[in-house]
N, C-alpha and C positions, 0 to 999 in steps of 0.2 A: 614410646617407640612404635615403629610401624611393623605390623604383622608381616612375616615373610609369606603368608598365604594370601593376604589381601593388601596389595601395595597402595591402595587409596584409603585404607581405613582410618588414617590419622585425621582425615577431613570429616569423618562421619561418626566417630566414636570418641568419647571422652576418656582420658587416661588418668589414673591416679598419679599425683605428682608428689615429690619428696618435700616435707616441711622443714626447711632450713632457715638460717638467719635471714631476716627481711632487710633489704637494702634501703638506703635513703633515696627519696625521690625528689625531683625538682618541685618544691612546694609552691612555686609561683604560677605554674600552669594550672588552669581550671578546666574541669570537664563538666559537660552538661549532656544529659540524655535528651535528645531532640524528639525521639519517638520510641515507644515500647511496643513491639508487636504483641497482639492479643491472642493469636492462635485461632484455631478453628472454633466455631464454624464461620466466623465473619471476617477473619483476617489471616495473614500469613504468619509463618514462624520459620526461624533459622535462616537468616539471609544467606544467599548463595554467593555473594561476593561483596565488593564495596559499593559505593554510590558515585554518581557523576552529576555535575551541574548542567542545566541548560542556560540560555542567555538571560532568562528572567530570574535566576537564582533558585529554581526548583531543583530538588534532588530526585534521582531515579535509581531503582535497584530492583532486585528480584529476591524471592524467598523459595527455598526448596520445598516447603510445605504450605498448606493453606489452600483454599479453593474447594472445588467439588470433591466429594469422597468417592472417586472412581478410578483410582490408580493402583489398587492392590495388584501384585504383591510388593511393589516398590515402597509404597507408603499409602496411607489412607487418603491423603489429599495430593493434588497434582502440582501445587505451587502457583505463584502469581508474580506479576510485575506491578510495582507501586511507584507513586509520585509523592513526594513530601513538599508542601508549599510553606514558605517562611511566614511568620506572623507579620501582620501590619504594625503591630505595637511590640516593642522590645519587651521580652519576658513572657509573652503569651506563647502558648504551645504551637508547634508546627502541625499542619493539617495533612492527614494521609488521604490519598485518592487511589483506589485500586484500579489500575488501567486495564488489566486483563487477568482472568483466572483460567489457567489451562484445564482442559477437560480429559486429556489422556488418550491412550491407544484406542479405547473403545469408541472414541469419536473421531479417530484418525487425527487427533490433535497432539500437541506436545505435552510433555510432563516432566516434572522435577528439574527446574533450572539448575545448571551446573557451573555457573560462573556469573560475574557481574555483567552489566550492560554497557553499551556505548551508544552514542548519539551521532547522527550525521548533521550537516548544516541546516537541514530542513526540520529538525526536531524528531525525526524517526528514531525509534529505539530498536537495537539489535542485541541478540544474545543467543545462548545455546541452552538446550535441555539434554539431559543425560538419557532419557527415555522418550517414548512416544513417537508420533509420526506414523508413516505408512510401512515402515520396515517390519520384517517378520521375526526379529529377535525374540527368543524365549527365555524367560527368567522364572525359575521355580515352577516350571510346567505351564506358565501362562504367557501368552503373547504380550510383551511389554513395549515393543517397539525399539528401534536402534538409536534413537536420539534425533534431534532436529537443530537447524538454525532458523530463528524466527525473526520477524520484523513486526513492530507495532507502529501504526501510523496515526498521528493525531487527527481529530475530527475537524472538519471545516468550520463547525459551529461549536463554540465552547460549551461543554456540558454533555455533548453527544458522546457515544461510545467510540473508543479507539478501535482501529481495524487491525486484526492480526492476519499475517500472511506467513505461511511456512515456506521459507525460501528453499529449504532442502530437507528431505528425510533420508537418513543414512540407512543402508541396506545390509551392513555387516559383511560385505564382500571386500573387494580391494579399496572401496571408498572409506571404510572405517566404521567404528561402532563406539558409542559412548563418548560423544564430544565433551570436552572439559575445559573450563577456564574462559577468560574473556577473549573476544575477537579483536582483530586489528585491521584497520583500514590502510590501503595504500593511496597514493595520490590520484589514482584512476577509479576509485570507488570499489576495488576488489576487497573482499573480506578474507582474512587469513585466520586459521584456527588449528586446533589439534583434537584428535580423538585418542582416548586412552587405549582402546582395543581395535581390533579389525586390521585391515590393510593387507592380509594375505601372507604376511611373513612372520616367522618365529612361532614356536609352540610351547614356550616356557613362561608365558606372561599372564597367568591366572586363568585356568580352564573355567572357573566359575562364571567369569564375565565374558568369555568368548575366545580365549586362547591367544590369538594373534596380538602383536605388540604395539599397534597404533599407527597413526598417520599424522602428517602435517598436510593440510588441504587448503585450497583456495576456492572461494565462490565468486564467480564473475557475473556482474549484472547484465541483464538483457540489453541488446542493442536498441530494441524498441520497447516503449513503456507497455507494461502488461505482459511481457514475455517471461520465459523461464530463466532463472538464474542457473548457471552451469558450474558443477562441482568437478574439481580434479584433485586427486591425491598427488602431492608433489614428492612425498617420500614415505615409504612404508618401513617402519623400524623392525628389525629382526631379533633384537635381544641377544642374549648369550646362548649359544647352542649347548645342548647337553654334553657335559664332560669338558667343556672349555672354561678357561679362566677368565677370558674377557671377550667382548664382542661389541655389537652395536647397542645403541640406547634402546629403551623400552618404556612405554606408557608416557608419552610426551605431555607436558603441561601447556596450557594456553598462555596468553600474555606474551605472544611473540613480538619481536621487534625487528624492524627493517633498517638497513643502512641506505646510504644515498645511491648505491648501485643495485638496490632490489634484493640483496642477499637477506635471508632470514636467520635470526638467531633465537635459540630457546634452550630449554632444559628438558631432560626426561627424568621422571621419578625413579626409574629402575634401569637395568641394563648397565653396559659399560664394563666394570670390573666386578668379578664375583667375590666380593668382600665378605668377611665373616659377619659383619654387622647386619647385612641383608642377604643372607646365605641363599643361594639359588636364583636370585633375581638381579643382583648387582646393586651398586650404591648410587647409580645415576650418572648423568653425563651433561655436558654443555656442548651444543652442536651449532654448526653453520650450514645452511643450505644455499648454494649458489645457483642462480638461474642459468639455463642453457644459452649457449651463443645463438642458437636457432630455435625458433618456436617448434614445439612438438617433441623436442628431445627431453631426456630426463634431467632433473635437477641433480646436482652433485653434493654429497654430504661430506663435511669435514668434522672430525671429532676434536673439538678444541680442548676438552678435558674429560677424563674419566675419574670420578671420585673413588678413592681407595679404602678409606676407613673413616671412623667418626672424628678423628683428629683433622683429617683433610677436609671433612665435610661429607654428608651423605644425604640422599633422598631429597634433592631440591623439589619443592612443591609449587613453584611459580616460575615465571619467566625472568629474564634479566633486563637491565636498563643501561643505556649508554650515557656517559657524560660528554661534555663538550669536546674532549680530546680523543674520543673513540674508545675509551676503556669501558669494559662491561662489568656491571656490578649485579650481584644477586645474593640469595640466601640459600642455605641448606637447613636441615632440621636443627643444626646447632651452631651455625657460623654465618658470617657475612664475608663474601669473597669479592675479589676484583680480578679480571682478566686483562692483562696488558697485551696489545696487538703486536704482531711480529715487528722486529726491528733488525738492524745490522748485528747487534749483539745477540739477540735471541731470534732464531728462525721461525719459531712457532709461538703461539699464544702462551703467556706465562701467567699462572695462577698464583695469587697471594691471598692468604687468609688474613682478613683485617680485624676480625673480632670473633671470639668464641663465647657462646651462651651456655646456659645450663651448668654453670659452676657455682660453687658455694659463695654466698654473699653477693651474688649478682641478681639483678631484678627480673630478668626475662629468660624464657626458655622456649625454644621451638618457634621461630618465625615461620609463617606459612604463606606469605605473599611477597610480591616484589616491593622494592624500595622506591622512594622518590627523593629528588634533590630540592634544596632551596637555592636561591640566587647566590649564596655564599659557598656552595659546594658541600653543604652538610647533608647527610643521609637521614631519612626518617622511615620508620617502619613500626610494625607491631609484633609482639610475641603472644603465642596462644596460651602459654602457661607462665607462671612465675615461681621463683623460689621464695619460701616464706609461708607462714600460716595465712590462709584465706587470701591468697594473692592469685588471681585468675587472669593473668595476662597483663600486658603493659604497652605503652606508647613510648618509643625510644628515639633518640637523636645520636648520630655518630659524627664527631667532629674530626676532620682530617688533620693530620700532624702539620706543624709549622716547619719541621725539619725533616728531610728525607730519612727514612728509616725509623723514625719515631712511631709510637703506637697511636692508633686512633683512640679517641676518648669517648666513652658513652655517657649519656645523660638520660636517665629515665624520667620522662616528662609526666607520666601518669601511670598509676597502678590500679587495676580493677580489683576491688576488694570483696564485694558481696552484693547480691541482689538487694534492692531493686536496681542497682547499677548494672551496667552490662557486664558480661562474663565471656571469656574465651574470644578475643578478637582474632580474626583469621583472614582479613582482607586488606587490600592496599589502601593507603591514605591518599587524600587529595587536599590541596590547599584552596582557600578562597583568596580574594584579592587583598584581604586584610591580614593574611597570614595564619588564619585559623585552620585547624586540621579536622577532617571529617572521615568517618568510616563506619563500620558496622561491628557488632559483636554477634556471635552465634548463639549466645545463651544470655540469661539474666533478663533484666527489665521487670516490668510489672504486669506481664501478661498472665494468661490462665494456664500456661503450660509449664508451670514451676520454673525450673532453672534453665529452660531450653527454648524460650520464645525468641529472645534476641532483641537488639536495639540498634538504632542509628544514633551516633554520638558526635559531639564537637569538643575539641580540645583547644583552649585559647591561650596565647602567650601572655606574658605579664602586663603588657600595655593595654590589654582589653579591660 
């Protein structure tokens, strides 16, 4: 469960789970650990998000820890960005290449990656860090920085160092503080993301991390090469005012999605409705931000849904995803949901719970990232925990019903059971062209940090 005092704690701390009956898993899917992070001093640990492919088949990602030991009090290490190259011969190990090790606030550099990375068409890597940069945010009496958006550019000559550029350092004012989750490109090269705190609105969103309730922001590239990127907060969340039952969202997640008209859709971890499950902070929301008719004016927010309790769903920790018909799908700490856009019958978006996790004899509990579709309309995702002895997360698939009103059917493709396998998957999956699934686990593997180094893994369907 998520602490009412620390709304992001589910991502950072492990929780003891109930040992109940273990479900049957699809025995024909096979899992392989492609890489086990080794931890300090020479490698990273605890992946910050999932992985992405480049055109050559290499995988890229980031870890929250590893690198130079100069980021106290957040952690001893500042984190890094890595590349994994596939073997030339099947069955051989993948090869890790550390692209960049962050140096932290003392070097006016970024620290502690807080989401997965994305790539542009030229092979540049983009991501966020929760701390570091030139901002003056203070944590536990130490200047830790307010977070950054960074870019890593590949070298002109293979084997030379990659070049890091801090595109933006947050200041903890109206621009935000503590960026979280993956970034999103639009067709013009603008980057969209979210900060969990800052923004200048709301005072109920965790004083420990900075009070205000977070922002959705856009970073626009310079008109001339070598110029400065421009940051703008599109919306500042206000949360739930003291003494009120409901209000605005709070602590937005990254992984935003855009529609064809440029509207932004996402979720907030907190805010919305002051439910008993997350007393004082709210159970979270799904929101839409529409661009203004004229440049320079404010974006307008529409609250598509306020989660009201654990049965409805609570505390979404990732963004949503569209299907081909314009429906939105996402996860909460215990459910998979769908939002149907307005129609003549329903004047507003309609939420439907498609599946409930964390129940006896079920294989998964607590999905923590967004879903993906295959070409047949099936949904795939991961759960952080699992019910049953020594079950530390799962990869699942949800099959849509053949008849309207029928239930979605779940198939657990793989269950993580013990180190040296990966443990606690908390990131989005991706497909390769052969239908294999790839992602990371935040723990497990064969590294030196016991159960918490983490892995990159592949899950293959029966035909492999």
